[in-house]
MIVEXVO-537443 format. One record per residue: residue in three letters; x, y, z of N, C-alpha, C, CB in turn. Coordinates in steps of 0.1 Angstrom, whole numbers, plus 5000, padded with zeros to 4 digits. Glycine has a CB too. Example, Ala and Ser with C-alpha at 12.3 -4.5 7.8 and 13.67 -1.06 7.14 Angstrom:
2
ala513249435078512349555078513249675078511349555090
ser512849785071513749895071512950005079514149945057
This chain:
433
unk556625638301557125698312557525638327556225788314
unk558425708332559225618343559725728354560625518337
unk559625698366559925768375561425738378559125748385
unk562425828377563725798378564225828394564525878366
unk563525928401564025958415562826018423565326058414
unk563125958434562226048447562926088458561125958456
unk562526188465563326248474562226288486564126378467
unk562426238498561626288508562426358521560726178512
unk561926438523562626528534561626578548563226678525
unk562326518558561326578570560026478573560626728565
unk560126348568559026268568559326148578558526228554
unk558726128589559126038598560626008600558625928595
unk561125908596562925898599563425958587563725728600
unk562825978578563426028564563726168564562525998553
unk564726228571565126348574565226418560566426338582
unk566226318550566726368537567026238533567926478537
unk566326168524566526048518566326068503565625928525
unk567426008494566826028478567125878475567726148466
unk566125848466566225718460566225698443565325648465
unk567325688435566925648421566425528422567925638411
unk565325508410564525408406565025368393563225448405
unk565225228393565225138379564025088375566125028380
unk564024978366563024928361562524818375563424858345
unk563424738380563524658390564424718403564024528384
unk563924768414564824818422564624758435564824958422
unk565624708442565524628454566124718468566324498451
unk565524728479565924818489565824678500564824958491
unk567124688505567324638517568224698530567724538515
unk568524648542568924708551568524628564568524828550
unk569224678576568724618589567424658593569524658598
unk566924588604565324618609565624748615564624488622
unk564624848615564524968621565425048613565024978636
unk565525028599566225118591565525238587566725048580
unk564425228582563325308578562625228564563925458575
unk562825118561562325058548560825078547562624898547
unk560025058559558425088560558225218558557725048574
unk559125308563558625468563558925498550559225588573
unk559925418542560125498528558925448522561525458519
unk558425318521557225288513556025348517557025168513
unk556025388530554925488533554825598528554725508544
unk556225658525556225798518555825768505557725868518
unk556125668496555625668484554125628481556325588478
unk553625578493552125548493551525678495551625448503
unk552125758503551625908508551526008494552825978522
unk552725968487552726078476551726018466554326098467
unk551625918463550525838455549025878457550625688460
unk548825888470547425918474547426068472546825868488
unk548326138475548326308472547526328459549926378471
unk547826248448547126238435546326168432547726228428
unk545826078439544725978438543626028445545025858444
unk543526108455542826158464542826308463543126108474
unk543526368474543926498475544926518486542826578476
unk545726608487546826618499546026618512547726758498
unk544826678516544126678528543826538530542926758529
unk543426448522542826338524543826238527541926298514
unk545026268517546326168521546826168533547526208514
unk547226278539547626308550546826268562547826438549
unk545426288561544526238573544626078572542926298571
unk544726008559544625868561546025808566544225788547
unk547025888564548225868572548625898585549125908566
unk547325928593547225988607547326108609548025948613
unk547426218600547726338602549026398604547126348609
unk549326538600550626578599551626538611550526718599
unk551426548623552026508632552626348632551126528642
unk551726268626552326158625553026118611551226068628
unk553326208602554126198590555326288594553226248575
unk555326388602556526468602557926388610556226608610
unk559026438605560226388610560126368626561426468606
unk560726248631560526208646561926278657560426008645
unk562726318647563926348655563926508662565226338645
unk565226558669564926648674565126788666565626628685
unk564226818658564026958651562927008654564126968636
unk562627128647561527228651560427158651561427338643
unk559227208662558027148661557327158649557327188669
unk557627258643556927308626557827248615556927488623
unk558527128616559427098607558627058593560326968613
unk559127118583558227108568558826958563558827258554
unk557826938555557826808549557826808535556726738553
unk558826768527558926808514558926638506560626918512
unk558126668495558226548483558826578472556826498478
unk559626538467560326558453560226438443561726588456
unk559926438433559926338422560526378409558726288419
unk561126298403561526338389561226188379563426378389
unk560826258366560226148359560526188344558526128361
unk560726078335561126078321559826038314562425968318
unk559526118302558226068293558826078282556926148294
unk558525998272558725998257557526068249558825858253
unk557726158241556826238236555426158229557526328226
unk555926028225554925948218553925908227555425818213
unk554325898240553225898250552126008253553825888261
unk552726128250551626228249550926218238551926358248
unk551526208226550626188214549526098214551226148205
unk549825998222548825868223547625948231549425708234
unk548026008240546926058249546226198244547526088262
unk546926268235546326368230545826358216547026468232
unk546126208210545326178197545926278187543826198198
unk547226328185547426438175548826378169547526608182
unk549126238170550526228164550526188148551226108173
unk551326268145551626278130550526328122551926128124
unk549626418127548426468119548826618115546926468129
unk547826688109548026798102548226898114546826828092
unk547726888128548126998136549426988143547027028146
unk550426908136551626898138552526928128551726798144
unk553527038126554127048113555026948110554627178111
unk555726878120556626778119556626688131558026828116
unk556726558128556526458139557726508151556826288133
unk557226478161558126528175558726398179557226598190
unk560026368183560326228188561526298198560726098175
unk560926298211562226338221561526278235562626548221
unk562726318245562226298259562126388267562826228265
unk561026418275560826538285561226488296559426598288
unk561926578306562226558317561526648330563526578315
unk560926588337560026668346560626648362558226608343
unk560726758368561026758382559726818389562426838385
unk559326758401558026828408558326818422556426758404
unk558226908431558526928444557427008451559726988444
unk556926968462556127048472556427018485554927028470
unk556327118495556627148508555427168514557427248509
unk555027128527554027128534554427168548553327008532
unk553927258556554127308569552927298578554527428567
unk553427238590552427258602552327418606553127168616
unk551227468608550827608610550827628625549527658604
unk551127508632551127578649552027448653549227588659
unk552627458666553227378672552527248674553427438683
unk551227238676550627108678550327008663549127148686
unk550627068653550727028639549226958637552126928636
unk548427018642547026968636546527018623545826998646
unk547327138621546727198606548027238599545627338607
unk548027208587549027228580548627328565549627068578
unk549527358557549227418543550527378534549127598545
unk550227428522551327408510552127528513550727418493
unk553627518516554227648516554927678502555327648528
unk555127578494555927608481555427478471557827598484
unk555627508460555727408449556627448437554227378444
unk557327358432558027378420557927268412559427408422
unk558127328398558027228388558827278377556627198385
unk559527158372560327218361560327118348561927228366
unk559927148335560027078325560927108314558927078322
unk561627028309562727038300562826918288564127028310
unk563426978279563826838269565426818272563426858250
unk565926768261567526738260568126868256567826618249
unk567526978251568127108248568227188261567227178239
unk567027208264566827338275565527328283566727478268
unk565127408293564027408300563027478290564127478314
unk561927428295560727478285559627528296559927338273
unk559627498304558527548315558927538330557327468315
unk558827648337559227678349557927718358560227768347
unk557627638369556527678378556927678389555427608377
unk556427798399556827818412555727878417558127898415
unk555427798430554627858441555027908455553727788444
unk554928008459555128038472553528098482556528148470
unk553227998491552128028496550928038484552428168504
unk550228168483549228168473549728218461548028238476
unk551028268458551628348446552128248435552928448451
unk551628228425552028138416552728228403550728038411
unk553928168400554528228386554928148379555628318387
unk554828158365555028088352555928128344554028078344
unk557128058339558028098328558127998316559428138335
unk557928028306558027948294558927978284556827948289
unk559327878276560327878267559427928254561127718265
unk559928028247559528028233558927938225560428048227
unk559527828225559327708219558027658221560127618223
unk557327668232555927628234554827738239556027528244
unk555227858236554127968239553427988228554628098243
unk553927938215553127938200552427818200554027958187
unk551027838200549927748199550127668184548427828201
unk550927748175551127688161552227588159551327808151
unk553327598171554427538167554227368173555727618175
unk555127288170555127148173554927138189556527078168
unk555727208197555727198212554527268215557027268220
unk554127378210552727438215551527348215552227558206
unk551427278204550627188201550527048208550727178190
unk551727008211552126878219551826918234553926828218
unk552027028238552227058252551027138256553527118256
unk549927178247548827238251548127148263547927278239
unk547427208274547127358273547927448281545827388278
unk549427378286550327468291550927548282551127408297
unk550727548270551127648260550127768259551227568246
unk549127738265547827868265547927928276546327828264
unk548228078275548228168285547028188292548728288281
unk545928188284544628208289544428088300543428198275
unk544727968297544527828306545427858321545327668296
unk546627918317547727948329546928058336549328008325
unk546328158332545628268339544228188347545028388326
unk543728098342542728028348543227958361542327948338
unk544427898357544827808367545327908380546127698361
unk546028028378546228108389545128148396546828208385
unk544028178389543328258399542328118404542428418392
unk542327998400541527888406542427848417541127768396
unk543627848418544727818428544827858441545827838424
unk544928018437545528128446544828108461545228288439
unk543328088462543028088475543127948484541728128475
unk543527858476543127718486544727668489541827568476
unk544727638502546027628512546327468506545527638533
unk545327388503545727268505545327198490544927208518
unk545427268478545227188466546627238458543727228458
unk547227108454548327088447548127148430548726928448
unk548827258428548727318417548627228403549727418417
unk549627148403549927058393548626978390551226968397
unk547726948400546826888398545626958388546526838410
unk545727098386545127178378545327178362545327288383
unk546627098363547327118347546926988340549227138345
unk545726948338545226858330544726878317544326808336
unk543726858311543326888300543626798290543826998298
unk544026668293544326568282545626578277543526578271
unk546626628284548026668282549026588288548326788287
unk550226648289551526588297551226568312552726698296
unk550426668320550426648334549226548339550226788339
unk548426528329547226418331547926278330545926438319
unk548926288322549826148322550626148337551126148309
unk551326248341552226248353551126228365553126398355
unk549926298366549226278376548826128378548126368374
unk548426068366548025918366549125818369547325888353
unk550325858365551625768368551525758383553225848363
unk551625888391551725888403550225828413552226038406
unk549325868408548125828415547825678415547025898411
unk548525598403548125478400549125398408548125448384
unk550225438413551325368420550625288431552425468425
unk551225168433550325098444551525008454549124978434
unk551125038467552024968477551424848480552225048491
unk551924708482551424588488552324538498551124478478
unk551624508508552224428522551424328523552224518538
unk551424208515550124108513550224028527550123978497
unk549023988527548523918540548123778535547124008546
unk548423658536547423548529546023548536548023378531
unk545923568548544823568553543823698545545023588569
unk544323808546543323918536543223868524543724068535
unk544023798517543923748504542623658503545223678500
unk542523608512541623468513540123518514542023358527
unk540023648519538523698521537723698512538423818526
unk536423698511535823698500535723888493534323628503
unk535523898482535524048478534124088474536524078465
unk533924198470532924268468533024328451532924378479
unk532524268443532224328429532024448428531124278425
unk533024538420532624688418533324718403533224798432
unk532724838399533024848384534524848380532324968379
unk535524888390536824908388537624818399537025058389
unk537524718402538024658413539424658415537724538412
unk540224698425541524708427541924628439541824838428
unk543024598439543724508449544324588459544824418443
unk543824578474544124678486545324648489543324668498
unk546024708498547424698503547824558508547524788513
unk546824518517546924398522546624268515546124398531
unk545924298501545524188494543924168495546224068501
unk543324278504541924248503541124268491541424318512
unk540024218488539424228474540124148464539524368470
unk540824048464541423968454540523908448542423868459
unk539423838451538423758442537823878435537123648452
unk537623968439536924078430537924118420536524218439
unk538924158421540124188412540324088403541424198420
unk540423968408540523848395539223848388540723688401
unk538223838390537023858386536923968374536223868397
unk537524088380537424208370538424198357537724338378
unk539724138361540824108352540224008341542124038360
unk539623898346539123798338538223848326538523708346
unk537423968332536423988322536924108315534924008329
unk538024218320538124338314539524318308537924468323
unk540424218311541824218307542224068304542724278319
unk541324008293541423858293543123838289540223768281
unk543823928281544923888279546223878291545123968271
unk545723958301546323978314545923858324545824128320
unk544823828321544523698330545023568323542823688333
unk545223578310545823448306547223428311545723438292
unk547923548311549323548318549323498331549923678319
unk548423548338548323518352548223368355547223588359
unk547123318348547023168349548323088344545723128341
unk548823128333549823068329551023078339550123128317
unk551523188345552423198357552023108367552423328363
unk550623098371550323008384550722868379548723008389
unk550522828367550722708364552322638365550222708350
unk553222748364554322698368554622638379555022768368
unk553922708388553922668403552722548406553422828414
unk551622558401550622438401550622368387548922498405
unk551222288384551422228370550122178367552622118369
unk549322108377548022048372546822138371547521928381
unk547122278374546122398376545522388364546822538379
unk544122368361543322408348542822548347542122328346
unk542322608358541722738359541822778371540522748356
unk541522918371541222978385539923058383542323078391
unk538923058391537423078388537123158398536522968386
unk536023238397535123308412533923248410534823508412
unk533523258421531823228424531323298435531423088426
unk530023278436529323368447529023288459528023428442
unk529323358470529223288483527423298486530323368497
unk527223238500525923258502525623388505525523178511
unk526423488509526223608513526323708501527123648525
unk526423658488526623728474527723798474525623818469
unk528723718480530223798479531023708468531323808495
unk532023758464532923678453533923608462533623778440
unk534223458457535323378464536223318451534623248476
unk537323278455538223208445537923078445539523208447
unk538022988433538322848434539522818422536722758432
unk540022688426541222668422540622518414542422658435
unk540722508401540222398394541522318386539122448383
unk541622208394542822118389542321998380543722048403
unk543121948370542921858361542621718370544121858351
unk541521658361541121508368540621528382542521408369
unk540321648390539521638400538321668398539821708409
unk537221628404535621658400535421798406534421528407
unk535921838419535521958425536622048426534821938438
unk536322198425537722268429537822288443538022418424
unk539322348444539622368458539222528460541222328461
unk538822538470538622698475539822748479537722718488
unk539722878483540822918487541422908502540823038484
unk540622888510541022808521541722698522540122778528
unk541622618512542222478511543622508503541122378501
unk543922628500545122648492546322688503544922768481
unk547822668500548722718509549022868507550022618509
unk549522928519549623058519550523098510549723098530
unk551523028503552423058495551423078481553622958494
unk550722998477550122988464549123118465549322848460
unk548523138475547523248475548223408474546623228490
unk549323388481550223498480550723528466551423478489
unk550923418459551723428446550723468437552623298441
unk549223428436548323478429548223618433547023408430
unk548123688444548023838443549023908440547723888454
unk550323848441551323898434551423918420552223838437
unk551023788417550823808398549823898392550323668391
unk548623898402547524008399548124138397546324008411
unk548824168406549424308410550224318399550324328424
unk551224258392552224248385551624258370553024128388
unk550324188369550124188353548824288350549724028348
unk548224348360547424438362547724548352547424468376
unk547024578341547624678331547424818338546824668316
unk546524828349546324978352547425018363544824998358
unk548424928367549424968378550725008370549824838388
unk551025128370552425128363553525128373552625238355
unk553225118385554425098396553925038408555125228402
unk554724918411554324848423555524848433553824678419
unk555124858447556224848458555324738465556524998469
unk556424648466556024528474556924498486556024428466
unk556424498496557124488509557324328511556324558523
unk558624278513559024128517558424058509558724088532
unk558224048495557523918487557923798491557623918473
unk559123768498559423628500558523558510560823618504
unk558023648517557123568530556423458523555823678539
unk556223348528555723238523555823168511554923258524
unk556923218505557123168491558423078491557423298481
unk558322968487559422878481560422958474558922758471
unk561822938478562822998469562722998455563922958472
unk562222868447562122858435561322958429561722748432
unk560122958436558723038433559223198434557523008446
unk560123238444560423378447561523408433561223398464
unk562323318429563123338417561923328403564323208417
unk561123278403560123288392559423428393559023158394
unk559123438405558423578405559323688401557923628419
unk560923698404561623788399561923798385562523778405
unk561923678376561923678364560723738357562123568361
unk559523718363558423788358558523928359557123738365
unk559123988370559224118372560024198361559724148385
unk561024118359562024168349561424178335563224068349
unk560624068330560124098319558824198316559823968314
unk558324268326557324348326558324488325556424328339
unk558624518312559324618309558524768311559624598295
unk557324758308556524878308556224918324555224848299
unk556524848330556224878348557624898354555424718358
unk557424978367558624998376558024918387559025148381
unk559124838395558724758405559724788416558724608401
unk559524808428560424828438559924728449560524968443
unk561224638454560924538465561724568477561124398461
unk561324548487561924568501562124418504560924658512
unk563424378511563524248512564624198523563824208500
unk564824108530566124058538566423918531565824048556
unk565623878523565923758516567523718508564923758508
unk568223648513569423608508569323568493569923518516
unk568023488490567723428480567523528467566623338483
unk566223638472566323748464567523818462565623828469
unk568223858472569423938468570323878459570123988479
unk570823758462571623688451571023678438571923548456
unk569823688435569323698420569323828414567923648418
unk569923928424569924078417571524128414569124198430
unk571424208407572924288406572924368416573124388393
unk574124398422574424488431573924618429575624478434
unk574024648413573724808410572324828411574124858397
unk571324728411570024748414569524748425569424678408
unk570324748439570024728451570524858456570524608457
unk569524918465569825058476569724998489568825198475
unk570825038496570924998510570525118519572324938513
unk569625068528569025178538569525138551567225188538
unk570025248558570225218573570225348580571625138577
unk570225328593569725448601571025468609568325418612
unk571025608612572225678623571625788628573825728617
unk571725758643571225848652569625888647572325988653
unk569225798646567525798641567025878630566625848652
unk568125878620567925928606568125828596568726038604
unk567325788588567525688577568425758565566025628572
unk569125668559570225728550570225608538571925738558
unk570225638527570225548514571525568506568925578505
unk571825468500572925478491572925348481574325478500
unk573625378469574125268461575125188469574725308448
unk575425058466576424968474577725028466576024778472
unk577825068453579325138449579325258453579625148434
unk578725338459578725468466579325428478577425538467
unk579125328485579925308498581125238498579125248508
unk581125148488582325068488582625048472582124908496
unk583325138463583125108447583724988444583825208439
unk584524928450585424798446584524688447586624768456
unk583224698455582424588456581924538440581024628466
unk581724608431581024598419582024508410580624748413
unk583124538409584124468404584524338411585224558403
unk584224308424584424178429583224078428584924188441
unk582124158426580824088422580924038409579724168423
unk581324118400581424088385582523988384581724218376
unk583523978391584523838391584023718397585723868400
unk582923738405582723618410583323608425583423518402
unk583923698429584523668443583523678454585723768445
unk582523758452581423768460580123748456581423878465
unk579023658462577723668456576823788464576823508456
unk575923848457575423968461575023968478574123988453
unk574623868483574023848498575323858505573123698501
unk576523808501577823808509578223948508579023708503
unk577924028499578324158502577924228514578024218492
unk576724198518576024248531576324148543574324248527
unk576224018540576223938551577623928557575723808548
unk578723938549580223938552580524068563581223968537
unk580024178561580324298570581224358565580724278583
unk581424358550582124438543581624588544582024388530
unk580524568544579624708545579124718557578424728535
unk579524778570578924768581577724858582579924808591
unk577224928572575824988574574924898572575525098566
unk574924758567573924668565573924608578574024568554
unk574624588585574524508600573724578611575924498607
unk572824508616572124588628572624598640570824558630
unk572424708644573124748657574424738659572724678668
unk575024638670576424638671577024508666576824658686
unk576424438658576624338652577824338639575324288648
unk579024358643579924378634580724288635580524488635
unk581724238624582824148626583624158637583624148616
unk584024258641584824288653584224238664585124428656
unk582924288668582024248677582024088680580924288672
unk581824018667581723858669583023818673581323788656
unk584023868667585523808672585823828687586823888664
unk585323908693585423938708584423818717584924118712
């Protein structure tokens, strides 16, 4: 499964911003363009599925702090849109029905899902809000299979005949959405609740359990070497926090629960520290976990406070990259504290993780030059509104100039050919004066 597009309307500076996503997508632009707001929007969308809508908005500071900041109505709605693609084999894996007697013929197809929901403030002070609408579409390459709409408390479903028969291939594969009794249950359960996303009720081990998991497990990272160095607390399912907190506990978890991933992490780190023998965890005097780095021919290991910022940050990046539980990573400015060679090494590792989607925000010439312009999105601001586009949309001839070698990727931005990239009044004409 992969997310092909996200769109945010009425959220902070994102009055209406759409971003298509590749396996590896890089977002750049001048300071103040809204890159952090875009990252926060993805984080908020993820937390709506990980926790619930009310908790996610509260963690973001309340509705008033997520709504668009420009000159619009005090009750400006906020809309989230996401488009996904999923192969039928992924559903077979979770349903455990692949090529069995309950399928008359094996199915091999791609499903396309779009999901959108809008929330509105219920008063001018924006202290309270509710879901005003939800829209979900499920289709294959031929036609639409399912349409779901919600307006306030009113829910409506429309389904293709190909999925309403439980005895058909699609009926079995897309169960429980093919079960009318289940949909009636969802209607009755959701109707009274103002802050419950209906799609979260479509579980049952099927398609939308995968969708919910894909979104809830997306993670945003803005890593801080200081936070990464702090001791961690062992938990049953330790996860790396946004700024790198709990890194030792996550390392310990992966070493025990994902040994193949941990082997890849140590191997990647040896490209940076050739003499590295192993990375270990130990308990501190106050019973917390801390990291140790053991090198060849040295009698005692180094602790995390003795390692460079770049080494600690690189370990956190590799842990996030190789953690099998995370289908999507969004990393803000990974170049911080990293040597250019190590940054290029990290990018190569990102490209090799084909099962993951990775989004990076950056100002780094090194990182940009290592990318094709086709995988870069430019974000800029006009009159307080963030805007996003492919380079080729702004100047179609750029791609051919890059392919012919006339321009490096960073020169596309730094040269002033695309004025949207330049901050404020820093244009080539201004410099000549």
